[in-house]
N, CA, C and O of each residue as an XYZ file, in Angstrom:
344
protein
N      39.493    221.271     83.722
C      40.166    222.715     83.327
C      41.234    222.683     84.406
O      41.091    222.382     85.592
N      42.631    223.153     83.585
C      43.500    223.148     84.810
C      43.910    225.065     84.820
O      43.813    226.061     84.103
N      44.280    224.737     85.846
C      44.608    226.461     86.650
C      45.800    226.533     87.153
O      46.551    225.571     87.317
N      46.031    227.666     87.420
C      47.936    227.998     87.922
C      48.673    227.926     87.006
O      48.261    227.970     85.847
N      49.907    227.801     87.315
C      51.030    228.119     86.320
C      51.268    226.738     84.972
O      50.900    225.565     84.906
N      51.944    227.512     84.192
C      51.913    226.337     83.367
C      52.847    224.746     83.942
O      54.055    224.700     84.175
N      51.734    223.437     84.068
C      52.420    222.434     84.176
C      53.711    222.292     83.573
O      53.741    222.571     82.374
N      55.098    221.823     84.256
C      55.880    221.208     83.727
C      55.591    219.857     82.796
O      54.895    218.930     83.209
N      56.173    219.870     81.584
C      55.698    218.350     80.830
C      57.157    217.389     81.387
O      58.091    217.721     82.117
N      56.905    216.332     80.810
C      57.876    215.349     81.628
C      59.091    215.637     79.828
O      58.990    216.056     78.675
N      59.946    215.134     80.643
C      61.516    215.470     79.890
C      61.006    214.985     78.417
O      61.004    215.785     77.481
N      60.691    214.001     78.301
C      60.949    213.324     76.567
C      59.432    214.050     75.908
O      59.385    214.144     74.682
N      58.634    214.380     76.444
C      57.144    214.783     75.834
C      57.277    215.339     74.147
O      58.332    215.779     73.691
N      56.611    215.276     73.733
C      57.240    215.591     71.994
C      56.051    216.224     71.692
O      56.236    217.267     71.063
N      54.594    215.892     71.978
C      53.336    217.087     72.190
C      52.755    217.447     73.150
O      52.030    216.610     73.688
N      52.820    218.541     73.624
C      52.459    219.922     74.791
C      51.422    220.355     74.317
O      51.785    221.280     73.590
N      49.933    220.237     74.249
C      49.455    220.717     74.268
C      48.274    221.338     75.611
O      47.339    220.600     75.921
N      48.404    222.422     76.169
C      47.499    222.949     77.140
C      46.585    223.948     77.329
O      46.213    224.648     78.271
N      46.236    223.770     75.746
C      45.262    225.024     75.351
C      44.200    224.910     75.784
O      43.832    223.775     76.089
N      43.303    226.043     75.974
C      42.211    226.504     75.859
C      41.908    225.633     77.638
O      41.180    224.645     77.730
N      42.648    226.280     78.900
C      42.363    226.058     80.042
C      42.622    227.275     81.026
O      42.236    228.248     80.378
N      42.991    227.640     82.028
C      43.046    229.036     83.073
C      44.088    229.243     83.465
O      44.174    230.041     84.398
N      45.503    228.530     82.854
C      46.841    229.153     83.014
C      47.216    230.550     83.174
O      46.832    231.447     82.423
N      48.057    230.716     84.283
C      48.585    231.739     84.737
C      49.828    232.224     84.560
O      50.328    231.364     83.835
N      50.507    232.897     84.718
C      51.439    233.258     84.956
C      52.526    233.636     83.887
O      52.267    234.526     83.076
N      53.771    232.966     83.861
C      54.796    233.257     83.118
C      54.907    232.060     82.032
O      54.004    231.239     81.866
N      56.024    232.062     81.374
C      56.399    230.667     80.745
C      57.641    230.644     81.164
O      58.500    231.496     80.933
N      57.770    229.503     81.890
C      59.467    229.366     82.659
C      60.190    228.876     81.545
O      59.924    227.857     80.908
N      61.716    230.169     81.224
C      62.683    230.132     80.372
C      62.721    228.353     80.250
O      62.061    227.840     79.346
N      63.298    227.710     80.937
C      63.966    226.447     80.358
C      62.463    225.445     79.527
O      62.674    224.459     78.821
N      61.407    225.846     79.750
C      60.280    225.364     79.322
C      60.694    225.180     77.765
O      60.495    224.067     77.277
N      61.201    226.097     77.031
C      61.223    225.727     75.303
C      62.197    225.003     74.957
O      62.308    224.604     73.798
N      63.152    224.685     76.006
C      64.549    224.039     75.566
C      64.298    222.587     75.604
O      65.145    221.915     75.014
N      63.200    221.866     76.236
C      62.993    220.493     76.067
C      63.536    220.314     75.350
O      63.968    221.365     74.877
N      64.056    218.989     74.571
C      65.023    218.717     73.765
C      64.167    218.068     72.679
O      64.407    218.195     71.479
N      62.922    217.203     73.300
C      62.233    216.707     72.663
C      61.396    217.058     71.874
O      61.218    216.639     70.731
N      60.645    218.116     72.631
C      59.504    219.435     72.132
C      59.485    219.213     70.801
O      60.597    219.242     70.273
N      58.355    218.952     69.937
C      57.911    219.444     68.664
C      56.918    220.101     68.485
O      56.880    220.878     67.531
N      55.912    219.977     69.301
C      54.359    221.058     69.340
C      54.372    221.605     70.689
O      54.196    220.912     71.691
N      54.564    222.746     70.698
C      53.953    223.986     71.798
C      53.131    224.405     71.727
O      53.307    225.302     70.903
N      51.429    224.437     72.292
C      50.390    224.890     72.358
C      50.344    225.358     73.571
O      50.287    224.420     74.366
N      50.343    226.215     74.003
C      49.396    227.347     75.072
C      48.446    228.246     75.249
O      48.085    228.875     76.243
N      47.946    228.211     73.707
C      46.848    229.024     73.306
C      45.984    228.930     74.613
O      46.174    228.297     75.652
N      44.566    230.108     74.060
C      43.677    230.300     75.009
C      43.775    230.392     76.345
O      42.705    230.173     76.913
N      44.777    230.664     77.118
C      44.911    230.855     78.753
C      45.066    232.353     78.502
O      44.774    233.139     77.601
N      45.854    232.412     80.099
C      46.203    233.972     80.851
C      47.277    233.922     80.956
O      47.787    233.776     82.067
N      47.887    234.010     80.012
C      49.560    233.768     80.249
C      49.920    235.152     79.763
O      49.398    235.619     78.751
N      51.069    236.001     80.689
C      51.733    237.130     80.547
C      52.701    236.883     80.984
O      52.978    235.864     81.615
N      53.845    238.365     80.553
C      55.065    238.282     80.739
C      55.034    238.435     79.239
O      54.120    238.594     78.430
N      56.889    238.290     79.104
C      57.412    237.671     77.765
C      57.630    236.213     77.288
O      58.039    235.327     78.039
N      57.394    236.075     76.282
C      57.770    234.948     75.638
C      59.647    234.875     75.707
O      60.462    235.640     75.191
N      59.890    233.505     76.649
C      61.393    233.703     76.556
C      62.419    233.538     75.251
O      62.220    232.606     74.473
N      63.128    234.135     75.110
C      64.009    233.898     74.183
C      64.647    232.436     73.758
O      64.964    232.025     72.642
N      64.707    231.921     74.804
C      64.896    229.939     75.180
C      64.184    229.439     73.901
O      64.743    228.703     73.089
N      63.012    229.853     73.785
C      61.682    229.701     73.010
C      62.408    229.020     71.063
O      61.990    228.180     70.266
N      63.228    229.669     71.073
C      63.801    230.332     69.604
C      64.986    229.338     69.402
O      65.640    229.139     68.378
N      65.115    228.691     70.790
C      66.629    227.584     70.856
C      66.012    226.175     70.934
O      66.719    225.242     71.314
N      65.056    226.029     70.679
C      64.462    224.379     70.610
C      64.489    223.966     69.632
O      63.563    224.197     68.854
N      65.558    223.189     69.272
C      65.711    222.780     68.083
C      64.657    221.808     67.198
O      64.916    221.768     65.996
N      63.658    221.129     67.589
C      63.171    220.302     67.667
C      61.327    221.054     67.407
O      60.296    220.412     67.204
N      61.434    222.000     67.475
C      59.898    222.966     67.519
C      59.459    222.942     66.059
O      60.054    223.624     65.225
N      58.360    222.116     65.721
C      57.691    222.550     64.353
C      56.966    223.558     64.701
O      57.181    224.613     64.105
N      55.667    223.518     65.996
C      54.374    224.214     65.843
C      54.298    225.053     66.949
O      53.735    224.389     67.819
N      54.676    226.625     67.565
C      54.272    226.838     68.709
C      53.092    227.676     68.459
O      53.001    228.393     67.462
N      51.995    227.564     69.558
C      51.029    228.487     69.795
C      50.983    229.232     70.683
O      50.919    228.476     71.653
N      50.963    230.655     71.208
C      50.982    231.404     71.956
C      49.471    232.279     72.320
O      49.190    232.856     73.371
N      48.658    232.151     71.099
C      47.844    232.858     71.061
C      47.033    232.865     71.733
O      46.747    231.875     72.406
N      46.258    234.200     71.796
C      44.610    234.923     72.978
C      45.007    234.580     73.977
O      44.310    233.732     74.533
N      46.398    235.073     74.777
C      47.033    235.384     76.062
C      47.242    236.619     76.324
O      46.670    237.488     75.666
N      48.035    236.899     77.259
C      48.325    238.058     77.304
C      49.677    239.013     77.544
O      49.906    239.912     78.353
N      50.440    238.433     76.514
C      51.572    238.694     76.594
C      51.914    239.952     76.274
O      51.059    240.638     75.715
N      52.831    240.351     76.472
C      53.444    241.920     76.278
C      54.889    241.615     75.493
O      55.604    240.614     75.536
N      55.026    242.782     74.813
C      56.587    242.903     74.168
C      55.961    242.532     73.047
O      54.748    242.645     72.874
N      57.051    241.908     71.944
C      57.676    241.803     71.012
C      58.480    240.578     70.836
O      59.534    240.361     71.435
N      57.706    239.479     69.643
C      58.189    238.476     69.764
C      59.751    238.288     69.689
O      60.283    239.292     69.216
N      60.857    237.039     70.104
C      62.350    236.980     69.705
C      62.403    236.747     68.841
O      62.059    235.672     68.349
N      63.105    238.164     68.024
C      63.641    237.874     66.280
C      64.149    236.561     66.279
O      63.901    235.872     65.290
N      64.772    236.111     67.144
C      65.524    234.550     66.868
C      65.092    233.656     66.418
O      65.571    232.703     65.802
N      63.042    234.243     67.050
C      62.409    232.904     66.259
C      62.252    232.662     64.869
O      62.000    231.626     64.255
N      62.505    234.124     64.404
C      62.834    233.833     62.873
C      63.273    232.706     62.027
O      62.859    232.205     60.982
N      64.769    232.357     63.258
C      65.480    231.464     62.978
C      65.301    229.817     62.920
O      66.157    228.979     62.633
N      64.157    229.657     63.219
C      64.061    228.516     63.756
C      63.190    227.914     62.074
O      62.116    228.247     61.573
N      64.188    226.996     61.654
C      63.695    226.500     60.614
C      63.251    225.250     60.556
O      63.713    224.447     59.746
N      62.285    224.944     61.428
C      61.594    223.676     61.340
C      60.226    223.975     61.404
O      59.404    223.250     60.843
N      59.794    225.323     62.254
C      58.916    225.603     62.725
C      57.724    226.180     61.093
O      58.151    226.870     60.167
N      56.473    225.716     61.186
C      55.749    225.482     59.800
C      54.426    226.637     60.335
O      53.479    226.879     59.586
């Protein structure tokens, strides 16, 4: 089980799943801007803070799961313009 902040994936990571761990802290803003990332699953952790607006700028992202964390605030409106998300 991973603990602490979200580990930074390699730059060319396509599928990043660190769900169901004990990760805490905030999502670093640059994290969602990784150009190759298509799947980002951070669900079932203890992450907090706001979801970075940068997540809506990740052009290749097709699936994001931030469920079952301790985020606050609203989802960035710009996520609605991510045409590849399913």
